[in-house]
C-alpha positions in Angstrom: -11.8 -0.7 -4.8 -12.2 -3.2 -2.3 -11.7 -6.7 -2.1 -12.9 -9.4 0.1 -11.0 -12.0 2.1 -12.8 -14.7 3.3 -10.4 -17.2 4.2 -7.2 -18.7 3.2 -5.8 -22.2 2.6 -3.0 -23.2 1.0 -2.4 -19.4 0.4 -5.2 -19.6 -1.4 -8.0 -16.5 -0.7 -11.7 -16.2 -1.9 -12.5 -12.5 -2.7 -15.6 -10.1 -3.9 -14.9 -7.1 -5.7 -16.8 -3.9 -4.4 -17.0 -1.1 -6.8 -16.2 1.6 -4.3 -16.0 4.3 -7.0 -19.7 4.1 -7.8 -20.5 4.1 -4.3 -20.7 0.4 -3.7 -19.3 -0.7 -0.3 -19.9 -3.4 2.0 -23.3 -3.1 4.1 -21.4 -4.0 7.3 -17.8 -3.6 8.4 -18.3 -7.7 9.9 -19.3 -8.5 6.2 -15.6 -9.7 5.1 -12.4 -11.4 7.0 -10.7 -9.0 5.5 -10.2 -6.0 2.9 -7.7 -4.8 0.4 -8.1 -1.1 -1.2 -6.4 -0.6 -4.3 -5.0 1.8 -6.4 -6.8 4.3 -8.5 -6.4 7.0 -10.9 -8.4 9.4 -8.8 -7.4 11.4 -5.9 -7.5 11.4 -2.7 -7.2 14.7 -2.1 -10.4 15.6 -3.8 -12.7 15.5 -1.2 -15.4 17.0 -3.1 -16.1 13.5 -4.4 -18.7 11.7 -2.6 -17.4 8.3 -3.0 -13.7 9.3 -1.8 -15.4 11.0 1.5 -17.6 7.8 1.8 -14.9 5.3 1.6 -12.8 7.0 4.2 -15.5 6.8 6.8 -16.0 3.1 5.9 -12.0 2.7 6.4 -12.2 4.7 9.6 -14.7 2.1 10.8 -12.4 -0.4 10.0 -9.6 0.9 12.0 -11.9 1.4 15.0 -12.9 -2.2 15.2 -9.2 -3.6 14.1 -10.0 -5.5 11.0 -7.2 -6.9 8.9 -6.8 -4.3 5.7 -4.2 -3.8 3.0 -3.9 -0.4 1.0 -2.1 0.1 -1.9 -1.0 3.1 -3.6 -4.4 5.2 -3.4 -5.5 2.9 -1.3 -2.0 3.7 1.4 -3.8 7.1 1.4 -6.9 6.5 2.0 -6.2 4.4 5.2 -3.8 7.9 6.2 -6.9 10.1 5.9 -9.1 7.9 7.5 -6.8 7.2 10.5 -6.1 11.2 11.2 -3.0 11.6 8.5 -2.9 14.1 5.8 -2.5 13.1 1.9 -1.3 16.4 -0.5 0.4 16.9 -3.7 3.8 15.7 -3.1 6.8 18.4 -3.3 8.9 16.2 -4.8 6.4 15.7 -7.8 5.4 12.3 -9.9 7.2 9.2 -8.9 7.4 7.2 -11.6 9.5 4.0 -12.8 10.9 1.4 -10.2 11.9 2.7 -6.9 14.0 1.0 -4.0 12.2 1.1 -0.3 14.7 0.6 2.5 13.3 -1.1 5.9 13.5 0.7 8.6 11.6 -1.4 11.2 11.1 -4.8 10.4 7.7 -6.3 11.4 6.8 -9.5 12.7 5.2 -10.8 9.2 8.2 -9.7 6.9 9.6 -13.1 6.3 11.4 -13.7 4.7 13.3 -10.9 5.7 15.0 -8.0 3.6 16.9 -5.1 4.1 15.2 -3.2 0.9 12.6 -4.1 -1.9 12.1 -2.6 -5.3 9.0 -1.9 -6.6 7.0 0.6 -9.3 5.6 3.6 -8.3 3.2 5.7 -10.2 1.7 8.8 -8.0 1.8 12.4 -7.8 -0.2 12.6 -4.4 1.8 10.8 -1.3 1.3 11.2 2.8 2.8 14.0 4.3 1.6 12.9 7.5 0.4 10.0 9.7 -1.9 10.0 12.3 -1.8 7.8 15.6 -0.9 4.2 16.1 1.3 4.4 12.6 4.8 2.8 12.2 6.9 3.4 9.5 8.4 -0.3 8.2 10.3 1.4 5.1 10.8 4.4 3.2 11.9 5.5 -0.3 14.5 8.4 -1.2 11.6 10.4 -2.3 8.9 9.2 0.0 9.4 9.2 3.9 6.0 6.6 4.1 6.8 4.1 1.7 5.4 0.5 3.8 3.5 1.5 7.2 1.8 -0.6 9.7 -1.2 0.9 11.6 -1.2 -1.1 15.0 -1.4 -4.8 13.7 -4.1 -4.7 11.9 -3.7 -2.4 8.6 -0.6 -2.4 6.5 -0.1 -0.1 3.7 2.1 0.4 0.8 2.8 3.6 -1.6 4.2 1.6 -4.8 2.5 -0.7 -6.6 3.6 -4.5 -6.4 0.7 -6.1 -8.2 2.3 -4.0 -11.4 4.4 -6.4 -13.4 7.5 -4.7 -15.1 5.7 -4.8 -18.5 2.7 -3.5 -17.5 4.3 -0.7 -15.5 6.2 0.3 -18.2 3.4 0.4 -20.6 1.5 2.6 -18.6 4.4 4.8 -18.3 4.4 5.4 -22.0 0.9 5.6 -22.4 1.3 8.2 -19.9 4.3 9.9 -21.0 2.8 13.4 -22.2 1.6 14.2 -18.2 5.4 14.0 -16.6 8.3 16.3 -17.4 10.6 14.8 -19.8 13.7 14.3 -17.5 11.3 12.7 -15.1 9.8 10.3 -17.6 13.5 9.5 -19.1 14.5 8.6 -15.6 11.4 6.7 -14.6 11.8 4.8 -18.0 15.1 3.9 -17.6 14.9 2.5 -14.0 13.0 -0.7 -15.7 16.1 -1.8 -17.0 18.4 -0.9 -13.9 16.0 -2.8 -11.1 13.9 -6.0 -10.7 10.5 -5.9 -8.9 10.1 -7.7 -5.5 6.6 -8.5 -5.9 6.4 -11.8 -4.5 8.3 -10.7 -1.8 5.8 -8.0 -0.7 2.8 -10.8 -1.5 4.2 -13.1 0.6 4.6 -10.3 3.6 0.7 -9.4 2.8 -0.4 -13.0 3.0 1.2 -13.3 6.4 -0.3 -10.4 7.5 -3.8 -11.2 6.8 -3.4 -14.8 7.9 -1.2 -15.0 10.7 -1.2 -13.5 14.5 1.7 -11.8 16.1 4.2 -13.9 17.8 6.0 -11.7 20.8 9.8 -11.8 20.5 12.1 -11.4 23.5 14.4 -8.5 23.4 17.3 -10.0 22.7 16.0 -11.5 19.3 17.0 -10.5 15.6 14.2 -9.1 14.4 15.4 -10.2 10.6 15.7 -14.0 11.7 12.2 -16.1 11.8 10.5 -16.6 15.2 
């Protein structure tokens, strides 16, 4: 699914939903000021799905034109494929529950600053390699490419900041039979042990979409506001 962001005033966005899974995409990349590609039950590795290939091609055009785009989970993986990376079944298997990601490269829009964040994960596929112009901003214990910036115009996250704790836990329970019992147990326990930093991630998203990078001086502290 692609969302359309036209303007942001007082953190408000106007948007339209495009049903990419039904083959519905914007007629032109200029139809929107910015895009968000959300999660999906479908797998990016299934290149026999026509709509996935169409979406990857559309995102490649967004990348070439340097149009602001955010990708979440499935969207994170679509953008990796569209920019020369590779998505594959993760060696570590299903990643479920709340996971910690450590900041390894702070970016200009990441204010308030943080050294780590927690978000739900719900994925069996992961990005195995990145294409050109990609910077890893955060990584997890079992997710090398957790938060990725492409140039200054595409931002992607493997986790699900849009999931509330209640929703993520409910989804885990509904699909319990799909996971190894030990993995399910650890995932379930993580909800009691960790908070979710959704609002922090949403602030970063909003600032990324609506602001421009301000150059820093060589001696500036990257964890302090510009």
